[in-house]
C-alpha positions, 0 to 999 in steps of 0.5 A: 209145689214145683221146683219153681214157684211163681209169686205175684206181689202185685197184679201184672208183675211176675217174679221168678224164684227157685226151689233150688233146682234151676230157674224158669224164664228167659235165659238172661234172667236165669243167668242173672238170678244164678249169679245173685244166688252164687254171690249170696252163697259166697257172701254167706260163706264169707260171713261165716268165715268172718264170724269164725275169724272174729271168734278166733281173734276175740279168743286170741285177744282174750288170751293176750289180755289175760297173759298181760294182766297176769304179767302185770300182776306178777310185776306189781307183786315183785315191785311191791316186794322190792319196795318193801325190801328197800323200805326195810333197808332205809328204815334200818339205815335211819335207825342206825344213823339215829343211834349214832347221832344219839351216841354222839350227842351223849358223848358231847354232853358227857364231855361238856359235863366233865369240863364243867365239873373239872372247872368247878373242882379247880375253883373249889380246890382254890377255895379250900387252899386260900379260904376265899369264896369261890367265883365260878367262871362263866 
């Protein structure tokens, strides 16, 4: 095989190709083929650059996404702790208020029973003093 190869895809048509060392044929055809080959090399080089850039960008995006996911997980954990603390504080406040309410109800009930007991003692005292059957006021 020589530096240039002649390919005949159809009878009567001749295409010039190169083995990498130049072209044979008319100078305008050789110049055109050189431009095409240079464009092809540049395009392939550009595609290699684009592929490399895409790989780098993909890696950088993965790092960003991972960092954001880690930050979101940390924020969620901190929020969960904060909510647990708030919930605990609220629960304790409700319990304390419940104790105070029960104490107030008990105090009112005790006072009501004392008042009723005092009325009954007065009625019984009057009965024993007057020997009259007791009448319990409503």
